[in-house]
RODO-2510 file (C-alpha; in nm, 4 decimals, decimal comma):
residues 441
     n   res          X          Y          Z
     1     m    11,7289    12,1700     9,2088
     2     i    11,3486    12,1620     8,9626
     3     k    11,3695    12,4708     8,7007
     4     t    10,9736    12,5556     8,7420
     5     i    10,8541    12,5492     9,1269
     6     i    10,4660    12,4459     9,1534
     7     a    10,3790    12,4217     9,5339
     8     r    10,1711    12,1631     9,6268
     9     p    10,1323    12,3392     9,9957
    10     r     9,9646    11,9627    10,1855
    11     y    10,2485    11,8071    10,1480
    12     l    10,5075    12,0483    10,1949
    13     e    10,2843    12,1531    10,5648
    14     k    10,3062    11,8186    10,6064
    15     v    10,7247    11,8065    10,5831
    16     l    10,7633    12,1431    10,7449
    17     p    10,7884    12,0913    11,0975
    18     f    11,0542    11,8167    11,0569
    19     v    11,2790    11,9715    10,8839
    20     e    11,6449    11,9434    11,0566
    21     k    11,5235    11,7285    11,3129
    22     p    11,6178    11,3810    11,4069
    23     v    11,3569    11,1871    11,2240
    24     i    11,3236    11,0025    10,9070
    25     k    11,1484    11,1843    10,6422
    26     v    10,9788    10,9086    10,3939
    27     f    10,7634    11,0242    10,1195
    28     v    10,5506    10,7282     9,9877
    29     g    10,3494    10,6595     9,6729
    30     q    10,2741    10,5238     9,3492
    31     r    10,5689    10,6154     9,0994
    32     r    10,5619    10,9415     8,9305
    33     v    10,3061    11,0865     9,1350
    34     g    10,5490    11,3604     9,2633
    35     k    10,7595    11,2096     9,5586
    36     s    11,1102    11,3087     9,3881
    37     y    10,9587    11,6829     9,2988
    38     l    10,8642    11,7344     9,6985
    39     l    11,2354    11,5986     9,7683
    40     h    11,3770    11,8982     9,5542
    41     l    11,1191    12,1294     9,6447
    42     t    11,2732    12,0578    10,0255
    43     m    11,6366    12,1035     9,9064
    44     s    11,5421    12,3958     9,7188
    45     m    11,3761    12,5001    10,0457
    46     l    11,6960    12,4581    10,2254
    47     r    11,9498    12,6409     9,9128
    48     e    11,6338    12,9843    10,0049
    49     k    11,6914    12,9364    10,4254
    50     g    12,1547    12,9748    10,3469
    51     v    12,2295    12,6201    10,3717
    52     p    12,5513    12,5607    10,1145
    53     k    12,5339    12,3097     9,7777
    54     s    12,8002    12,0994    10,0147
    55     r    12,5806    11,9723    10,2678
    56     i    12,3251    11,8609    10,0395
    57     i    12,3591    11,5249     9,9586
    58     y    12,1215    11,3779     9,6508
    59     i    12,0280    11,0093     9,5636
    60     n    11,8712    10,8676     9,2792
    61     k    11,8876    10,5677     9,2684
    62     e    11,7114    10,5259     8,8793
    63     l    12,0023    10,7213     8,7524
    64     h    12,2992    10,5878     8,6037
    65     e    12,6012    10,7903     8,8412
    66     f    12,4236    10,5812     9,1280
    67     e    12,4162    10,2609     8,9960
    68     d    12,7226    10,1363     9,1646
    69     i    12,5595    10,2265     9,5267
    70     r    12,3368     9,8483     9,5591
    71     t    12,3291     9,7613     9,9629
    72     d    12,3832     9,9355    10,2755
    73     r    12,7197     9,9494    10,3038
    74     d    12,7763    10,0777     9,9825
    75     l    12,5617    10,3680    10,0777
    76     i    12,7046    10,4636    10,4037
    77     a    13,0083    10,4516    10,2665
    78     y    12,9299    10,7416     9,9796
    79     i    12,7155    10,9728    10,2296
    80     e    13,0258    10,9600    10,4958
    81     s    13,2597    11,0615    10,1927
    82     r    13,0014    11,3177    10,0382
    83     a    12,9818    11,4282    10,4112
    84     r    13,3651    11,5144    10,4818
    85     e    13,4031    11,6262    10,1474
    86     a    13,1432    11,8760    10,2790
    87     g    13,3092    11,9493    10,6108
    88     q    13,6435    12,0166    10,4212
    89     a    13,5026    12,3022    10,2458
    90     r    13,3353    12,4264    10,5642
    91     e    13,7572    12,4176    10,7610
    92     g    13,8163    12,5544    10,4097
    93     r    13,5624    12,8696    10,4265
    94     e    13,6148    12,9244    10,8058
    95     r    14,0216    12,9375    10,7560
    96     g    13,9144    13,2200    10,5075
    97     g    13,7418    13,4246    10,7527
    98     a    13,3921    13,3547    10,5734
    99     p    13,0836    13,1950    10,7918
   100     d    12,9889    12,9135    10,7698
   101     a    12,5806    12,9919    10,5212
   102     g    12,3958    12,6761    10,6314
   103     g    12,2689    12,8190    10,9609
   104     g    12,1455    12,4594    10,9991
   105     q    12,1681    12,2739    11,3551
   106     k    12,5322    12,1671    11,5353
   107     a    12,5611    11,8159    11,6038
   108     r    12,8121    11,6493    11,7774
   109     g    13,1070    11,5105    11,7089
   110     g    13,2862    11,1554    11,7702
   111     r    13,1345    10,8452    11,7483
   112     g    12,7925    10,7512    11,6945
   113     a    12,6454    10,5655    11,9956
   114     e    12,5001    10,2560    11,7936
   115     s    12,6716    10,2905    11,4299
   116     g    13,0300    10,3221    11,4674
   117     h    13,0937    10,5504    11,2395
   118     r    13,1725    10,8994    11,2624
   119     s    12,8873    11,1730    11,2426
   120     p    12,9132    11,4763    11,0142
   121     g    12,9737    11,7886    11,1880
   122     p    12,7482    12,0453    11,0640
   123     l    12,4041    11,8729    10,9642
   124     v    12,4174    11,7280    10,6006
   125     h    12,1157    11,7132    10,4408
   126     v    12,0539    11,3137    10,2767
   127     f    11,8319    11,2582     9,9675
   128     l    11,7304    10,8861     9,8955
   129     d    11,5250    10,8657     9,6080
   130     e    11,3524    10,5483     9,5520
   131     i    11,5512    10,3907     9,8237
   132     q    11,4198    10,0581     9,8031
   133     e    11,6570     9,9789     9,5568
   134     v    11,9277     9,9411     9,7909
   135     e    11,9629     9,6074     9,9393
   136     r    11,9056     9,6639    10,3083
   137     f    11,8659    10,0191    10,2777
   138     e    11,6888    10,0660    10,6414
   139     r    11,9927     9,9225    10,7764
   140     a    12,1724    10,2451    10,6501
   141     l    11,9443    10,4524    10,6948
   142     v    11,9136    10,3144    11,1060
   143     s    12,3231    10,3803    11,1285
   144     l    12,3123    10,7234    11,0086
   145     l    11,9871    10,8153    11,2049
   146     a    12,1697    10,6745    11,5351
   147     a    12,5011    10,8961    11,4025
   148     g    12,3860    11,2214    11,3855
   149     g    12,4136    11,4688    11,2043
   150     y    12,2673    11,4050    10,9118
   151     d    11,8753    11,5153    10,8386
   152     l    11,7517    11,2462    10,6265
   153     y    11,4516    11,2298    10,3439
   154     c    11,3935    10,9061    10,1345
   155     t    11,1041    10,8072     9,8840
   156     g    11,0037    10,5040     9,8078
   157     s    10,7234    10,3366     9,5553
   158     n    10,6333    10,0248     9,7916
   159     a    10,3412    10,0531    10,1099
   160     r    10,6339     9,7950    10,3028
   161     l    10,8910    10,0028    10,2816
   162     l    10,8363    10,1168    10,6165
   163     t    10,8211     9,7405    10,7392
   164     g    11,0219     9,4707    10,9571
   165     d    11,3922     9,5949    11,0196
   166     l    11,3354     9,9653    10,9792
   167     a    11,0743    10,0315    11,2106
   168     a    11,1596     9,8053    11,4329
   169     g    11,5022     9,9665    11,4546
   170     l    11,3627    10,3403    11,4369
   171     g    11,1224    10,3063    11,7252
   172     g    10,8890    10,5678    11,5894
   173     r    11,1957    10,8163    11,4927
   174     y    11,0334    10,8529    11,1347
   175     v    10,7707    11,0061    10,9876
   176     e    10,5451    10,8919    10,6767
   177     i    10,4666    11,1209    10,4212
   178     r    10,1701    10,9699    10,1780
   179     v    10,1803    11,1163     9,8134
   180     h     9,8576    11,1296     9,5745
   181     a     9,8367    11,2026     9,2059
   182     l     9,7646    11,5832     9,1721
   183     s     9,4065    11,6650     9,2996
   184     f     9,1788    11,9024     9,1165
   185     e     9,2893    12,2064     9,2450
   186     e     9,6666    12,0937     9,1691
   187     f     9,5205    11,9931     8,8220
   188     l     9,4343    12,3569     8,7597
   189     a     9,7596    12,4667     8,9616
   190     f     9,9654    12,2680     8,7086
   191     h     9,8161    12,3489     8,4222
   192     r     9,6953    12,6724     8,4729
   193     l     9,3334    12,6473     8,4306
   194     e     9,0319    12,7380     8,5779
   195     p     8,7530    12,5671     8,6963
   196     s     8,5569    12,5022     8,4617
   197     p     8,3494    12,1738     8,2972
   198     q     8,6323    12,1297     7,9994
   199     s     8,9243    12,1624     8,3076
   200     l     8,7243    11,8866     8,5031
   201     e     8,6716    11,6733     8,1512
   202     r     9,0252    11,6740     8,1156
   203     y     9,1018    11,6222     8,4720
   204     i     8,8233    11,3101     8,4180
   205     r     8,9854    11,1698     8,0932
   206     f     9,3999    11,2603     8,1780
   207     g     9,4032    11,1830     8,5722
   208     g     9,6750    11,3660     8,7635
   209     l    10,0041    11,2764     8,6714
   210     p    10,2463    11,5673     8,7499
   211     f    10,4967    11,4913     8,4319
   212     l    10,1336    11,5976     8,1646
   213     i    10,2179    11,9586     8,2266
   214     y    10,4926    11,9013     7,9944
   215     l    10,2732    11,6863     7,7231
   216     p    10,0146    11,8479     7,4797
   217     l     9,6479    11,6682     7,6390
   218     e     9,5415    11,4834     7,3941
   219     e     9,4961    11,1398     7,3891
   220     r     9,7040    10,9549     7,2008
   221     t     9,9790    11,1478     7,3728
   222     v     9,8906    11,0831     7,7388
   223     y     9,7977    10,7657     7,7161
   224     e    10,0898    10,6633     7,5111
   225     y    10,3311    10,8333     7,8112
   226     i    10,1114    10,6646     8,0691
   227     r    10,1293    10,2991     7,9480
   228     s    10,5135    10,3500     8,0184
   229     i    10,4461    10,4102     8,3742
   230     y    10,1774    10,1451     8,4196
   231     g    10,4358     9,9161     8,2141
   232     a    10,6977     9,9772     8,4324
   233     i    10,4938     9,9408     8,8263
   234     l    10,3996     9,6473     8,6942
   235     f    10,7701     9,5176     8,5885
   236     k    10,9807     9,6729     8,8695
   237     d    10,7236     9,6957     9,1972
   238     v    10,5082     9,4004     9,1129
   239     i    10,6732     9,1593     8,8732
   240     r    11,0883     9,2138     8,9730
   241     r    11,0272     9,2492     9,3206
   242     h    10,7591     9,0149     9,3962
   243     n    10,9423     8,7132     9,1803
   244     i    10,6122     8,6431     9,0017
   245     r    10,5461     8,3782     8,8053
   246     n    10,2226     8,4848     8,5601
   247     p    10,2587     8,7824     8,4671
   248     a    10,0284     8,7130     8,2185
   249     f     9,7467     8,6865     8,5174
   250     l     9,8366     8,9921     8,6976
   251     e     9,7717     9,1797     8,3479
   252     r     9,4719     9,0010     8,3370
   253     l     9,3615     9,1109     8,7195
   254     v     9,4180     9,4390     8,6169
   255     l     9,1703     9,4763     8,3603
   256     f     8,9545     9,3056     8,5228
   257     l     8,9977     9,5919     8,8400
   258     a     8,9469     9,8588     8,5960
   259     d     8,5881     9,7226     8,4386
   260     n     8,5086     9,6524     8,8358
   261     v     8,5911    10,0017     8,9937
   262     g     8,3719    10,0034     9,2433
   263     n     8,1948     9,7592     9,2564
   264     v     8,2640     9,4458     9,5298
   265     v     8,5601     9,2226     9,4269
   266     s     8,6821     8,8939     9,5999
   267     a     8,9662     8,6673     9,5651
   268     k     8,6897     8,3569     9,4792
   269     r     8,4987     8,6168     9,2567
   270     i     8,7932     8,7065     9,0752
   271     s     8,8837     8,3344     9,0768
   272     d     8,5334     8,1976     8,9882
   273     f     8,5702     8,4374     8,6658
   274     l     8,8469     8,3384     8,5492
   275     r     8,7746     7,9436     8,5871
   276     s     8,5081     8,0880     8,3158
   277     e     8,7515     8,1968     8,0672
   278     k     8,9733     7,8869     8,1239
   279     t     9,2055     7,9807     8,3635
   280     r     9,2817     7,8968     8,6637
   281     i     9,4077     8,0520     8,9698
   282     s     9,3877     7,9683     9,3752
   283     p     9,2057     8,2154     9,5545
   284     s     9,4905     8,2454     9,7838
   285     v     9,7254     8,3759     9,5123
   286     v     9,4632     8,5888     9,3669
   287     l     9,4917     8,7559     9,6980
   288     d     9,8548     8,7789     9,7257
   289     y     9,8320     8,9444     9,3253
   290     l     9,6078     9,1818     9,4877
   291     g     9,8462     9,2583     9,7605
   292     y    10,1205     9,3313     9,5852
   293     l     9,9189     9,6040     9,3461
   294     r     9,8116     9,7638     9,6962
   295     q    10,1625     9,7753     9,8349
   296     a    10,2836     9,9518     9,4623
   297     y     9,9633    10,2356     9,5300
   298     f     9,8790    10,1016     9,1633
   299     v     9,5299    10,0288     9,3405
   300     q     9,3795    10,1327     9,6819
   301     a     9,0801     9,9226     9,8625
   302     a     8,8297    10,0342    10,0958
   303     r     8,6798     9,8054    10,3116
   304     r     8,3481     9,7156    10,3907
   305     s     8,1853     9,8018    10,7312
   306     d     7,8348     9,8185    10,9303
   307     l     7,7603    10,1734    11,0006
   308     a     7,8678    10,1792    11,3363
   309     g     8,2257    10,0965    11,2409
   310     k     8,2464     9,8211    11,4909
   311     k     8,2579     9,6153    11,2301
   312     i     8,4856     9,5195    10,9250
   313     f     8,3378     9,2686    10,7322
   314     e     8,6985     9,0150    10,5873
   315     i     8,5190     8,9052    10,2696
   316     g     8,4443     9,1675     9,9481
   317     e     8,5936     9,4668     9,8999
   318     k     8,6027     9,7518     9,6554
   319     y     8,8722     9,8249     9,4699
   320     y     8,9754    10,2725     9,3500
   321     f     9,3009    10,3377     9,1206
   322     e     9,5193    10,5608     9,2110
   323     d     9,4987    10,7800     8,9261
   324     l     9,2367    10,7761     8,6853
   325     g     9,4878    10,8372     8,3650
   326     l     9,6277    10,4593     8,4197
   327     r     9,3406    10,2745     8,4150
   328     h     9,2059    10,4840     8,0994
   329     a     9,5137    10,3849     8,0000
   330     i     9,4798    10,0824     8,0019
   331     v     9,0861     9,9868     7,9212
   332     g     9,0282    10,3008     7,7296
   333     f     8,8027    10,5686     7,7890
   334     r     8,4889    10,5349     7,8268
   335     q     8,1308    10,7054     7,8646
   336     a     7,9623    10,4067     7,9777
   337     d     8,2180    10,3793     8,2981
   338     i     8,1447    10,7641     8,3779
   339     a     7,9787    10,6541     8,7171
   340     k     8,2553    10,3799     8,8510
   341     v     8,4817    10,7090     8,7085
   342     i     8,2802    10,9639     8,9287
   343     e     8,2931    10,7524     9,2181
   344     n     8,6448    10,6735     9,2004
   345     l     8,7009    11,0366     9,1857
   346     v     8,5120    11,0966     9,5032
   347     f     8,7250    10,7914     9,6857
   348     a     9,0778    10,9467     9,5458
   349     q     8,9620    11,2949     9,7458
   350     l     8,8599    11,1974    10,0426
   351     v     9,1483    10,9289    10,0665
   352     g     9,4131    11,2817     9,9877
   353     a     9,2053    11,4742    10,2241
   354     g     9,3374    11,2163    10,5258
   355     f     9,0059    11,0072    10,5743
   356     e     9,0275    10,6879    10,6332
   357     v     8,7555    10,5572    10,3790
   358     t     8,5006    10,2413    10,3948
   359     v     8,2053    10,1083    10,2520
   360     g     7,9314    10,1043    10,4852
   361     k     7,6946     9,8443    10,5083
   362     t     7,3210     9,8883    10,6409
   363     n     7,1784     9,6140    10,8682
   364     g     6,8961     9,5686    10,5459
   365     g     7,1519     9,5313    10,2918
   366     g     7,1939     9,8435    10,1623
   367     e     7,5050    10,0190    10,1298
   368     v     7,6277    10,3716    10,1620
   369     d     7,9185    10,4494     9,9015
   370     f     8,1701    10,6530    10,1525
   371     v     8,1876    10,6367    10,5486
   372     c     8,5148    10,8343    10,6302
   373     r     8,6574    10,9350    10,9552
   374     g     8,9140    11,1258    11,0343
   375     a     9,2633    11,1705    11,2783
   376     g     9,0932    11,4138    11,4743
   377     g     8,7771    11,1753    11,5376
   378     e     8,5364    11,3836    11,3221
   379     k     8,3088    11,1646    11,0331
   380     i     8,0653    11,2750    10,7132
   381     y     7,8661    11,0094    10,4775
   382     v     7,9495    11,1225    10,0886
   383     q     7,7335    10,9127     9,8034
   384     a     7,8716    10,9361     9,4775
   385     a     7,6725    10,9494     9,1748
   386     y     7,6280    11,0832     8,7589
   387     l     7,2956    11,2222     8,7479
   388     m     6,9913    11,2963     8,9425
   389     a     6,7793    11,1362     8,5975
   390     d     6,4574    11,0607     8,8332
   391     e     6,2788    10,9932     9,1487
   392     a     6,3419    10,6899     9,1636
   393     t     6,7453    10,7976     9,1712
   394     r     6,7275    11,1195     9,4132
   395     e     6,5114    10,8867     9,6013
   396     r     6,7627    10,6220     9,6466
   397     e     7,0779    10,8469     9,7180
   398     f     6,9271    11,0944    10,0014
   399     g     6,7715    10,8492    10,1345
   400     r     7,0299    10,6012    10,2055
   401     l     7,2044    10,8613    10,4336
   402     l     6,8721    10,9754    10,5415
   403     a     6,8682    10,6700    10,7123
   404     i     7,1846    10,7152    10,9045
   405     r     7,0035    10,8481    11,2621
   406     d     7,2993    11,0679    11,3156
   407     n     7,4217    11,4471    11,3256
   408     y     7,7245    11,3740    11,1142
   409     p     7,7457    11,5765    10,8115
   410     k     7,6377    11,3986    10,4879
   411     f     7,6956    11,4956    10,1289
   412     v     7,5613    11,3549     9,7461
   413     v     7,7758    11,3986     9,4705
   414     s     7,7113    11,3858     9,1320
   415     m     7,7980    11,5488     8,7873
   416     d     7,4112    11,8048     8,7576
   417     p     7,4661    12,1152     8,6356
   418     m     7,2428    12,2756     8,8657
   419     a     7,3443    12,0926     9,2305
   420     g     7,3364    12,2450     9,5730
   421     g     7,1103    12,3244     9,8276
   422     d     7,0189    11,9950    10,0537
   423     v     6,7294    11,7460    10,1444
   424     k     6,6850    11,7814    10,4751
   425     g     7,0125    11,8442    10,5943
   426     v     7,2186    11,6232    10,3360
   427     r     7,4211    11,8358    10,1153
   428     h     7,3681    11,7986     9,7128
   429     l     7,7105    11,8851     9,5729
   430     a     7,8072    11,9100     9,1858
   431     l     8,1415    11,7107     9,1897
   432     i     8,2891    12,0122     8,9970
   433     d     8,2710    12,1768     9,4104
   434     f     8,3644    11,8856     9,5400
   435     l     8,6331    11,8414     9,4079
   436     s     8,7319    12,2574     9,4351
   437     g     8,7223    12,1533     9,8697
   438     r     8,3863    12,3537     9,8835
   439     w     8,2524    12,0441    10,1211
   440     q     8,4607    12,1916    10,3696
   441     a     8,3350    12,4951    10,3954
***
């Protein structure tokens, strides 16, 4: 169990309705963004409710003690063995007259209708960390769910975790909880900082990986740690998983994306750029590698759409990093890139707030940085900029939003210290206020 608990409420609120329910709770996201931490938070919450430790099973495939669990059969055998031990411990307590402290739901005894193995009796809570490291893990999850008596949670660092056999076999009996690097508000809470230009500068420079709370916030130390995470993502989640034969090109592709944050990127453009440097890679291979990086949650893509949202353009996307600290550890933190960095921050804030985000294309060929649609039908438009340095910049940034003839909220976000107010209904927010959630007020 974790010793120091710092709540991440927006994720706990998502998982709480499904605790002890017969659905698989799946935390997905890039490595080291806090998925394991959320498993431990949930386990701590169960212990506080009185669930005995014997009825909580935790398996972390990155730990040596679990290296023998390689396949679905190994996983089921281990979990059933631990569940039997929990049942024997309960029987011992009952013979001694002690009540069961769990308070969990009772499961039917006997065999699962589809699985052929026994349910464990009282509910057993199973937490599986980095489940994609187990061969055919989806068969084990489907089988355990069918048997009944298991409250299942797992994490994964690959976007294809819930595809294929698992998605088909579960038929909607799972919930996916996307975990991101720390938002600015979470960064302040984790590092015990107050919102200020200095804390914002730290967040911009170092990013939001939770482990940074254990490190001094200085470039040499932080970037050395983050580069190790970068290596793990590329090797474990991309090169090894997809049997990449040209890792050198993959690294050059990452450098290209880091230099082109917020620019429209196409496979042909990347292929042409590499050809100019005497490297020949076909556009189809480029597309594959971009897909692998996205599946590892290393980068995210914003597709282009018309402002009415009725047409998605297939050619050209904008790419943003899940964590800016990773981007800076690769190419360095450069003041000349501040406009790109702000755009990346604004995109990450919007995605973390649950919006589907596209780049809006106007009929005249112009663009609105972000068109954001919420699950409940809400919609907002956002322009991201560094500074409103002159009237021409103000006219450009506000004009693109003023040209949109609807009544949905519209924002321009910049680092201007005196940002505030509105221009004909378009609100102007300082970046620190936007990242602090004041745009939702």
